[in-house]
PAKEGU-454541 format. One record per residue: residue number from 1; residue in three letters; x, y, z of N, C-alpha, C in turn. Coordinates in Angstrom, 3 decimals. Example, Ala and Ser with C-alpha at 12.3 -4.5 7.8 and 13.67 -1.06 7.14 Angstrom:
! PAKEGU-454541
i 1&aa Ala&n.xx 13.190&n.yy -5.690&n.zz 7.800&ca.xx 12.300&ca.yy -4.500&ca.zz 7.800&c.xx 13.200&c.yy -3.300&c.zz 7.800
i 2&aa Ser&n.xx 12.850&n.yy -2.250&n.zz 7.080&ca.xx 13.670&ca.yy -1.060&ca.zz 7.140&c.xx 12.900&c.yy 0.030&c.zz 7.870
***
This chain:
! PAKEGU-454541
i 1&aa Met&n.xx 0.827&n.yy -1.186&n.zz 0.000&ca.xx 0.000&ca.yy 0.000&ca.zz 0.000&c.xx 0.876&c.yy 1.256&c.zz 0.000
i 2&aa Phe&n.xx 1.927&n.yy 1.241&n.zz 0.842&ca.xx 2.820&ca.yy 2.392&ca.zz 0.924&c.xx 3.516&c.yy 2.647&c.zz -0.415
i 3&aa Val&n.xx 3.922&n.yy 1.586&n.zz -1.062&ca.xx 4.614&ca.yy 1.714&ca.zz -2.348&c.xx 3.675&c.yy 2.308&c.zz -3.395
i 4&aa Met&n.xx 2.408&n.yy 1.892&n.zz -3.375&ca.xx 1.437&ca.yy 2.387&ca.zz -4.340&c.xx 1.202&c.yy 3.886&c.zz -4.129
i 5&aa Val&n.xx 1.022&n.yy 4.299&n.zz -2.889&ca.xx 0.790&ca.yy 5.714&ca.zz -2.591&c.xx 2.026&c.yy 6.537&c.zz -2.945
i 6&aa Thr&n.xx 3.187&n.yy 6.034&n.zz -2.659&ca.xx 4.424&ca.yy 6.735&ca.zz -2.992&c.xx 4.578&c.yy 6.870&c.zz -4.503
i 7&aa Gly&n.xx 4.285&n.yy 5.815&n.zz -5.222&ca.xx 4.373&ca.yy 5.858&ca.zz -6.680&c.xx 3.421&c.yy 6.872&c.zz -7.270
i 8&aa Ile&n.xx 2.210&n.yy 6.905&n.zz -6.739&ca.xx 1.228&ca.yy 7.879&ca.zz -7.235&c.xx 1.703&c.yy 9.292&c.zz -6.929
i 9&aa Gly&n.xx 2.277&n.yy 9.497&n.zz -5.767&ca.xx 2.791&ca.yy 10.819&ca.zz -5.406&c.xx 3.913&c.yy 11.258&c.zz -6.317
i 10&aa Ile&n.xx 4.819&n.yy 10.337&n.zz -6.617&ca.xx 5.943&ca.yy 10.669&ca.zz -7.508&c.xx 5.440&c.yy 10.972&c.zz -8.907
i 11&aa Ile&n.xx 4.524&n.yy 10.172&n.zz -9.389&ca.xx 3.972&ca.yy 10.418&ca.zz -10.732&c.xx 3.255&c.yy 11.761&c.zz -10.768
i 12&aa Gly&n.xx 2.505&n.yy 12.075&n.zz -9.729&ca.xx 1.820&ca.yy 13.372&ca.zz -9.675&c.xx 2.790&c.yy 14.531&c.zz -9.655
i 13&aa Ala&n.xx 3.875&n.yy 14.393&n.zz -8.882&ca.xx 4.871&ca.yy 15.462&ca.zz -8.812&c.xx 5.557&c.yy 15.655&c.zz -10.159
i 14&aa Leu&n.xx 5.913&n.yy 14.550&n.zz -10.798&ca.xx 6.551&ca.yy 14.655&ca.zz -12.118&c.xx 5.607&c.yy 15.268&c.zz -13.145
i 15&aa Ala&n.xx 4.342&n.yy 14.885&n.zz -13.103&ca.xx 3.363&ca.yy 15.459&ca.zz -14.039&c.xx 3.240&c.yy 16.957&c.zz -13.822
i 16&aa Ser&n.xx 3.250&n.yy 17.378&n.zz -12.568&ca.xx 3.153&ca.yy 18.803&ca.zz -12.271&c.xx 4.375&c.yy 19.550&c.zz -12.784
i 17&aa Ile&n.xx 5.547&n.yy 18.982&n.zz -12.568&ca.xx 6.785&ca.yy 19.631&ca.zz -13.041&c.xx 6.795&c.yy 19.722&c.zz -14.555
i 18&aa Phe&n.xx 6.468&n.yy 18.628&n.zz -15.238&ca.xx 6.454&ca.yy 18.650&ca.zz -16.702&c.xx 5.407&c.yy 19.635&c.zz -17.232
i 19&aa Ala&n.xx 4.263&n.yy 19.683&n.zz -16.605&ca.xx 3.226&ca.yy 20.612&ca.zz -17.067&c.xx 3.686&c.yy 22.051&c.zz -16.915
i 20&aa Ser&n.xx 4.306&n.yy 22.374&n.zz -15.774&ca.xx 4.757&ca.yy 23.754&ca.zz -15.588&c.xx 5.883&c.yy 24.097&c.zz -16.556
i 21&aa Leu&n.xx 6.737&n.yy 23.132&n.zz -16.854&ca.xx 7.806&ca.yy 23.391&ca.zz -17.824&c.xx 7.250&c.yy 23.603&c.zz -19.218
i 22&aa Leu&n.xx 6.296&n.yy 22.782&n.zz -19.616&ca.xx 5.731&ca.yy 22.914&ca.zz -20.955&c.xx 4.938&c.yy 24.195&c.zz -21.105
i 23&aa Val&n.xx 4.138&n.yy 24.535&n.zz -20.113&ca.xx 3.344&ca.yy 25.759&ca.zz -20.186&c.xx 4.258&c.yy 26.972&c.zz -20.104
i 24&aa Gly&n.xx 5.228&n.yy 26.919&n.zz -19.223&ca.xx 6.167&ca.yy 28.034&ca.zz -19.092&c.xx 6.990&c.yy 28.222&c.zz -20.343
i 25&aa Ala&n.xx 7.410&n.yy 27.144&n.zz -20.996&ca.xx 8.235&ca.yy 27.248&ca.zz -22.189&c.xx 7.445&c.yy 27.829&c.zz -23.353
i 26&aa Ser&n.xx 6.200&n.yy 27.469&n.zz -23.487&ca.xx 5.430&ca.yy 27.969&ca.zz -24.620&c.xx 5.091&c.yy 29.438&c.zz -24.457
i 27&aa Ser&n.xx 4.844&n.yy 29.897&n.zz -23.234&ca.xx 4.483&ca.yy 31.300&ca.zz -23.067&c.xx 5.706&c.yy 32.202&c.zz -23.087
i 28&aa Ser&n.xx 6.872&n.yy 31.731&n.zz -22.570&ca.xx 8.070&ca.yy 32.571&ca.zz -22.587&c.xx 8.783&c.yy 32.502&c.zz -23.935
i 29&aa Gly&n.xx 8.578&n.yy 31.426&n.zz -24.691&ca.xx 9.235&ca.yy 31.269&ca.zz -25.976&c.xx 8.615&c.yy 32.112&c.zz -27.067
i 30&aa Ser&n.xx 7.363&n.yy 32.438&n.zz -26.945&ca.xx 6.719&ca.yy 33.225&ca.zz -28.000&c.xx 7.087&c.yy 34.687&c.zz -27.822
i 31&aa Glu&n.xx 7.350&n.yy 35.353&n.zz -28.924&ca.xx 7.758&ca.yy 36.741&ca.zz -28.875&c.xx 6.579&c.yy 37.683&c.zz -29.032
i 32&aa Glu&n.xx 5.409&n.yy 37.145&n.zz -29.322&ca.xx 4.245&ca.yy 37.991&ca.zz -29.489&c.xx 3.726&c.yy 38.409&c.zz -28.126
i 33&aa Gln&n.xx 3.449&n.yy 39.665&n.zz -27.993&ca.xx 2.861&ca.yy 40.180&ca.zz -26.764&c.xx 1.353&c.yy 40.273&c.zz -26.956
i 34&aa Ala&n.xx 0.642&n.yy 40.095&n.zz -25.879&ca.xx -0.809&ca.yy 40.204&ca.zz -25.951&c.xx -1.179&c.yy 41.661&c.zz -26.166
i 35&aa Thr&n.xx -1.953&n.yy 41.918&n.zz -27.209&ca.xx -2.376&ca.yy 43.276&ca.zz -27.485&c.xx -3.715&c.yy 43.521&c.zz -26.817
i 36&aa Pro&n.xx -3.899&n.yy 44.701&n.zz -26.251&ca.xx -5.181&ca.yy 44.986&ca.zz -25.617&c.xx -6.301&c.yy 45.025&c.zz -26.660
i 37&aa Val&n.xx -7.406&n.yy 44.469&n.zz -26.299&ca.xx -8.548&ca.yy 44.416&ca.zz -27.203&c.xx -9.380&c.yy 45.668&c.zz -27.004
i 38&aa Ala&n.xx -9.712&n.yy 46.314&n.zz -28.090&ca.xx -10.527&ca.yy 47.520&ca.zz -28.020&c.xx -11.958&c.yy 47.152&c.zz -27.661
i 39&aa Ala&n.xx -12.628&n.yy 48.064&n.zz -26.994&ca.xx -14.020&ca.yy 47.836&ca.zz -26.617&c.xx -14.871&c.yy 47.768&c.zz -27.869
i 40&aa Pro&n.xx -15.858&n.yy 46.884&n.zz -27.889&ca.xx -16.716&ca.yy 46.797&ca.zz -29.071&c.xx -17.500&c.yy 48.087&c.zz -29.276
i 41&aa Ser&n.xx -17.853&n.yy 48.334&n.zz -30.513&ca.xx -18.554&ca.yy 49.573&ca.zz -30.831&c.xx -19.949&c.yy 49.610&c.zz -30.220
i 42&aa Ser&n.xx -20.479&n.yy 48.457&n.zz -29.826&ca.xx -21.822&ca.yy 48.427&ca.zz -29.237&c.xx -21.785&c.yy 48.663&c.zz -27.734
i 43&aa Ala&n.xx -20.631&n.yy 49.065&n.zz -27.183&ca.xx -20.521&ca.yy 49.292&ca.zz -25.744&c.xx -21.412&c.yy 50.443&c.zz -25.295
i 44&aa Val&n.xx -21.763&n.yy 51.333&n.zz -26.211&ca.xx -22.618&ca.yy 52.464&ca.zz -25.873&c.xx -24.002&c.yy 51.975&c.zz -25.461
i 45&aa Glu&n.xx -24.438&n.yy 50.845&n.zz -25.982&ca.xx -25.765&ca.yy 50.324&ca.zz -25.656&c.xx -25.900&c.yy 49.968&c.zz -24.184
i 46&aa Tyr&n.xx -24.795&n.yy 49.655&n.zz -23.530&ca.xx -24.849&ca.yy 49.236&ca.zz -22.143&c.xx -24.770&c.yy 50.396&c.zz -21.164
i 47&aa Glu&n.xx -24.613&n.yy 51.573&n.zz -21.674&ca.xx -24.535&ca.yy 52.746&ca.zz -20.812&c.xx -25.882&c.yy 52.936&c.zz -20.107
i 48&aa Pro&n.xx -25.861&n.yy 53.092&n.zz -18.787&ca.xx -27.129&ca.yy 53.208&ca.zz -18.066&c.xx -27.880&c.yy 54.479&c.zz -18.458
i 49&aa Thr&n.xx -29.139&n.yy 54.306&n.zz -18.694&ca.xx -30.001&ca.yy 55.441&ca.zz -19.015&c.xx -31.100&c.yy 55.506&c.zz -17.972
i 50&aa Lys&n.xx -31.796&n.yy 56.613&n.zz -17.950&ca.xx -32.873&ca.yy 56.787&ca.zz -16.966&c.xx -33.962&c.yy 55.742&c.zz -17.186
i 51&aa Ala&n.xx -34.304&n.yy 55.461&n.zz -18.436&ca.xx -35.336&ca.yy 54.461&ca.zz -18.724&c.xx -34.873&c.yy 53.073&c.zz -18.298
i 52&aa Gly&n.xx -33.604&n.yy 52.773&n.zz -18.520&ca.xx -33.073&ca.yy 51.480&ca.zz -18.116&c.xx -33.068&c.yy 51.316&c.zz -16.609
i 53&aa Leu&n.xx -32.708&n.yy 52.374&n.zz -15.906&ca.xx -32.708&ca.yy 52.320&ca.zz -14.447&c.xx -34.120&c.yy 52.178&c.zz -13.893
i 54&aa Glu&n.xx -35.071&n.yy 52.878&n.zz -14.503&ca.xx -36.464&ca.yy 52.758&ca.zz -14.065&c.xx -36.990&c.yy 51.348&c.zz -14.327
i 55&aa Ser&n.xx -36.606&n.yy 50.776&n.zz -15.451&ca.xx -37.020&ca.yy 49.411&ca.zz -15.765&c.xx -36.439&c.yy 48.434&c.zz -14.752
i 56&aa Ser&n.xx -35.177&n.yy 48.635&n.zz -14.402&ca.xx -34.547&ca.yy 47.765&ca.zz -13.401&c.xx -35.213&c.yy 47.929&c.zz -12.049
i 57&aa Ala&n.xx -35.545&n.yy 49.152&n.zz -11.683&ca.xx -36.208&ca.yy 49.399&ca.zz -10.400&c.xx -37.578&c.yy 48.732&c.zz -10.367
i 58&aa Thr&n.xx -38.301&n.yy 48.777&n.zz -11.471&ca.xx -39.608&ca.yy 48.124&ca.zz -11.551&c.xx -39.465&c.yy 46.619&c.zz -11.424
i 59&aa Glu&n.xx -38.471&n.yy 46.063&n.zz -12.094&ca.xx -38.239&ca.yy 44.625&ca.zz -12.037&c.xx -37.849&c.yy 44.190&c.zz -10.622
i 60&aa Ile&n.xx -37.002&n.yy 44.969&n.zz -9.967&ca.xx -36.605&ca.yy 44.644&ca.zz -8.592&c.xx -37.806&c.yy 44.714&c.zz -7.664
i 61&aa Ala&n.xx -38.657&n.yy 45.704&n.zz -7.857&ca.xx -39.858&ca.yy 45.824&ca.zz -7.016&c.xx -40.779&c.yy 44.632&c.zz -7.214
i 62&aa Ser&n.xx -40.927&n.yy 44.153&n.zz -8.452&ca.xx -41.801&ca.yy 43.001&ca.zz -8.691&c.xx -41.203&c.yy 41.732&c.zz -8.096
i 63&aa Ile&n.xx -39.881&n.yy 41.591&n.zz -8.164&ca.xx -39.233&ca.yy 40.426&ca.zz -7.552&c.xx -39.386&c.yy 40.480&c.zz -6.038
i 64&aa Arg&n.xx -39.238&n.yy 41.672&n.zz -5.465&ca.xx -39.418&ca.yy 41.832&ca.zz -4.017&c.xx -40.837&c.yy 41.451&c.zz -3.610
i 65&aa Gln&n.xx -41.829&n.yy 41.864&n.zz -4.404&ca.xx -43.216&ca.yy 41.527&ca.zz -4.106&c.xx -43.440&c.yy 40.020&c.zz -4.192
i 66&aa Leu&n.xx -42.865&n.yy 39.375&n.zz -5.194&ca.xx -42.982&ca.yy 37.924&ca.zz -5.311&c.xx -42.375&c.yy 37.212&c.zz -4.108
i 67&aa Leu&n.xx -41.224&n.yy 37.685&n.zz -3.650&ca.xx -40.579&ca.yy 37.077&ca.zz -2.485&c.xx -41.421&c.yy 37.267&c.zz -1.226
i 68&aa Glu&n.xx -42.007&n.yy 38.445&n.zz -1.069&ca.xx -42.871&ca.yy 38.682&ca.zz 0.087&c.xx -44.103&c.yy 37.787&c.zz 0.045
i 69&aa Asp&n.xx -44.702&n.yy 37.635&n.zz -1.140&ca.xx -45.859&ca.yy 36.753&ca.zz -1.275&c.xx -45.485&c.yy 35.309&c.zz -0.979
i 70&aa Gln&n.xx -44.322&n.yy 34.892&n.zz -1.446&ca.xx -43.862&ca.yy 33.525&ca.zz -1.201&c.xx -43.629&c.yy 33.307&c.zz 0.294
i 71&aa Glu&n.xx -43.077&n.yy 34.310&n.zz 0.975&ca.xx -42.841&ca.yy 34.195&ca.zz 2.416&c.xx -44.167&c.yy 34.092&c.zz 3.170
i 72&aa Lys&n.xx -45.162&n.yy 34.892&n.zz 2.765&ca.xx -46.475&ca.yy 34.823&ca.zz 3.411&c.xx -47.108&c.yy 33.453&c.zz 3.204
i 73&aa Thr&n.xx -47.003&n.yy 32.926&n.zz 1.984&ca.xx -47.558&ca.yy 31.605&ca.zz 1.692&c.xx -46.849&c.yy 30.533&c.zz 2.507
i 74&aa Ser&n.xx -45.560&n.yy 30.648&n.zz 2.620&ca.xx -44.782&ca.yy 29.682&ca.zz 3.390&c.xx -45.166&c.yy 29.723&c.zz 4.865
i 75&aa Leu&n.xx -45.338&n.yy 30.917&n.zz 5.407&ca.xx -45.748&ca.yy 31.041&ca.zz 6.810&c.xx -47.143&c.yy 30.467&c.zz 7.030
i 76&aa Ala&n.xx -48.048&n.yy 30.721&n.zz 6.095&ca.xx -49.402&ca.yy 30.191&ca.zz 6.212&c.xx -49.387&c.yy 28.668&c.zz 6.165
i 77&aa Leu&n.xx -48.584&n.yy 28.089&n.zz 5.281&ca.xx -48.490&ca.yy 26.637&ca.zz 5.198&c.xx -47.906&c.yy 26.048&c.zz 6.481
i 78&aa Arg&n.xx -46.896&n.yy 26.716&n.zz 7.056&ca.xx -46.326&ca.yy 26.232&ca.zz 8.316&c.xx -47.341&c.yy 26.288&c.zz 9.442
i 79&aa Glu&n.xx -48.119&n.yy 27.372&n.zz 9.489&ca.xx -49.139&ca.yy 27.495&ca.zz 10.527&c.xx -50.188&c.yy 26.407&c.zz 10.370
i 80&aa Asn&n.xx -50.612&n.yy 26.133&n.zz 9.135&ca.xx -51.589&ca.yy 25.072&ca.zz 8.891&c.xx -51.009&c.yy 23.725&c.zz 9.277
i 81&aa Trp&n.xx -49.747&n.yy 23.503&n.zz 8.979&ca.xx -49.104&ca.yy 22.233&ca.zz 9.303&c.xx -49.010&c.yy 22.053&c.zz 10.812
i 82&aa Asn&n.xx -48.648&n.yy 23.135&n.zz 11.506&ca.xx -48.513&ca.yy 23.058&ca.zz 12.953&c.xx -49.869&c.yy 22.819&c.zz 13.638
i 83&aa Thr&n.xx -50.920&n.yy 23.469&n.zz 13.139&ca.xx -52.232&ca.yy 23.283&ca.zz 13.769&c.xx -52.820&c.yy 21.921&c.zz 13.424
i 84&aa Ser&n.xx -52.556&n.yy 21.412&n.zz 12.226&ca.xx -53.127&ca.yy 20.121&ca.zz 11.850&c.xx -52.366&c.yy 18.959&c.zz 12.497
i 85&aa Ser&n.xx -51.076&n.yy 19.139&n.zz 12.779&ca.xx -50.312&ca.yy 18.054&ca.zz 13.388&c.xx -50.433&c.yy 18.046&c.zz 14.907
i 86&aa Ser&n.xx -50.988&n.yy 19.108&n.zz 15.488&ca.xx -51.125&ca.yy 19.163&ca.zz 16.958&c.xx -52.328&c.yy 18.403&c.zz 17.452
***
């Protein structure tokens, strides 16, 4: 058992060393530098507008209302369960 665990450990260590050497060699060997990517021309569409913010606020309010309704329903079900099991 000890020999098997030791062998697996050695194989894992060697795999890690070889992987770091291969990855390190390919990235340091290439002379090309990563060029910064320009923002897409449609980036203006994501700029927050008053209508977009109002839409988000409306959506958040509706989600909040749904959560409150779900909590009320859950409490009512618990109360019914507690009274029926007593």
